[in-house]
C-alpha positions as CSV (number, residue, x, y, z in Angstrom):
1,X,66.9,120.2,103.0
2,X,67.4,121.1,106.7
3,X,71.1,120.7,107.4
4,X,73.2,122.2,110.2
5,X,76.6,123.7,109.9
6,X,78.5,120.5,110.6
7,X,76.5,118.6,107.9
8,X,77.2,121.4,105.4
9,X,80.9,121.3,106.1
10,X,81.0,117.5,105.7
11,X,79.0,117.7,102.4
12,X,81.2,120.5,101.1
13,X,84.4,118.5,101.9
14,X,83.0,115.4,100.3
15,X,81.8,117.2,97.2
16,X,85.2,118.9,96.7
17,X,87.0,115.5,97.1
18,X,84.6,113.8,94.7
19,X,85.3,116.4,92.0
20,X,89.1,116.4,92.8
21,X,89.2,112.6,92.3
22,X,87.4,112.9,89.0
23,X,90.1,115.3,87.8
24,X,93.0,113.3,89.3
25,X,91.8,110.1,87.6
26,X,91.5,111.9,84.3
27,X,95.2,112.7,84.0
28,X,96.8,110.1,81.9
29,X,99.7,108.3,83.6
30,X,102.1,109.5,80.9
31,X,101.3,113.1,81.9
32,X,101.3,113.0,85.7
33,X,104.9,114.2,85.9
34,X,104.2,117.2,83.7
35,X,104.7,120.7,85.2
36,X,104.4,124.1,83.6
37,X,108.0,125.1,84.8
38,X,110.7,123.8,87.0
39,X,109.5,125.7,90.1
40,X,105.9,124.3,89.8
41,X,104.6,121.1,91.3
42,X,104.0,118.3,88.8
43,X,100.4,116.8,88.6
44,X,101.5,113.9,90.8
45,X,103.2,116.1,93.3
46,X,100.1,118.4,93.5
47,X,97.8,115.4,94.2
48,X,100.2,114.3,97.0
49,X,100.4,117.8,98.3
50,X,96.6,118.0,98.7
51,X,96.4,114.6,100.4
52,X,99.4,115.2,102.6
53,X,98.1,118.7,103.5
54,X,94.8,117.3,104.6
55,X,96.4,114.8,106.9
56,X,98.6,117.5,108.4
57,X,95.8,120.0,108.7
58,X,93.8,117.4,110.5
59,X,96.6,117.1,113.1
60,X,96.7,120.9,113.4
61,X,93.0,120.9,114.2
62,X,93.4,118.1,116.8
63,X,96.3,120.1,118.4
64,X,94.4,123.4,118.1
65,X,97.1,124.9,115.9
66,X,100.8,124.9,115.3
67,X,101.9,127.9,117.3
68,X,102.7,125.9,120.4
69,X,105.9,124.2,119.1
70,X,104.5,120.7,118.8
71,X,105.7,118.8,115.8
72,X,103.2,117.0,113.5
73,X,103.6,113.4,112.4
74,X,103.7,113.4,108.6
75,X,102.5,110.0,107.4
76,X,103.8,110.8,103.9
77,X,107.3,111.6,104.9
78,X,109.7,109.4,102.9
79,X,106.9,107.8,101.0
80,X,107.5,107.5,97.3
81,X,105.0,109.1,95.0
82,X,102.4,106.6,93.7
83,X,99.9,106.4,90.9
84,X,96.6,108.1,91.7
85,X,94.8,105.0,92.9
86,X,97.7,104.2,95.2
87,X,97.8,107.7,96.6
88,X,94.0,107.5,97.3
89,X,94.3,104.1,98.9
90,X,97.1,105.3,101.2
91,X,95.1,108.5,102.0
92,X,91.8,106.6,102.7
93,X,92.2,106.1,106.5
94,X,93.5,109.6,107.0
95,X,90.5,110.9,105.0
96,X,88.0,108.9,106.9
97,X,89.5,110.1,110.2
98,X,89.3,113.7,109.0
99,X,85.7,113.4,107.9
100,X,84.8,111.7,111.2
101,X,86.5,114.5,113.1
102,X,84.4,117.1,111.3
103,X,81.2,115.0,111.8
104,X,81.8,114.7,115.5
105,X,82.1,118.5,116.1
106,X,79.3,120.6,117.5
107,X,78.1,123.8,116.1
108,X,79.4,125.5,119.3
109,X,82.9,124.1,118.7
110,X,82.9,125.3,115.1
111,X,82.3,128.8,116.2
112,X,84.2,128.9,119.5
113,X,87.3,126.6,119.2
114,X,90.3,128.6,118.1
115,X,93.1,127.1,115.9
116,X,96.2,129.0,116.7
117,X,98.5,129.4,113.7
118,X,100.0,132.7,114.9
119,X,103.4,131.2,114.0
120,X,102.3,131.8,110.4
121,X,100.2,134.9,111.1
122,X,96.6,134.0,112.0
123,X,94.2,132.5,114.5
124,X,90.9,131.2,113.2
125,X,87.8,129.4,114.4
126,X,87.5,125.7,113.8
127,X,84.7,126.2,111.2
128,X,86.8,128.7,109.4
129,X,89.8,126.4,109.3
130,X,87.7,123.5,107.9
131,X,86.5,125.8,105.1
132,X,90.1,126.9,104.4
133,X,91.2,123.2,104.2
134,X,88.5,122.5,101.6
135,X,89.4,125.7,99.7
136,X,93.0,124.6,99.6
137,X,92.0,121.4,97.8
138,X,89.6,123.2,95.5
139,X,92.3,125.7,94.4
140,X,94.7,122.9,93.5
141,X,92.0,121.0,91.6
142,X,91.5,124.2,89.5
143,X,95.2,124.3,89.0
144,X,95.2,120.8,87.7
145,X,92.4,121.6,85.3
146,X,94.5,124.4,84.0
147,X,97.5,122.1,83.7
148,X,95.3,119.7,81.6
149,X,94.1,122.6,79.4
150,X,97.8,123.6,78.8
151,X,98.7,120.0,77.9
152,X,95.7,120.0,75.6
153,X,94.1,117.1,77.4
154,X,90.4,116.4,77.7
155,X,89.2,117.7,81.0
156,X,86.5,116.0,83.0
157,X,83.1,117.7,83.5
158,X,83.0,118.4,87.2
159,X,79.9,120.7,87.3
160,X,77.3,118.0,87.6
């Protein structure tokens, strides 16, 4: 397989989401509000956090960061938490726009465009940020698998 960096980033993002969705859909509705303690996100909140985070991260990429004082439009603000399928349906156009954004970047842009998040302590290349966004989702998917183990629920096999 002869893929370039852009194609690898798209594939990585799609694979992480496919596996995340498998985990999200495996959490029984009667358990989606479970959390290990009062300070933790519930399963439902964590799914929303990932989807909302991707939409906001996409805006950060478009704006080249957050250090310039611009405010981001949060499409999730004030939106009640939904069941998993409802969350995925709402996120679909945001997800498609994000994947299209990645697909339309050049290898040069991945390596040279800077995303300025010095307001929170860092400046990274576009390619690095795209990997960080995927990592964010992967970490939370692992957390949900741990939640499911703690609740003694069957966990889906995601290592296919």
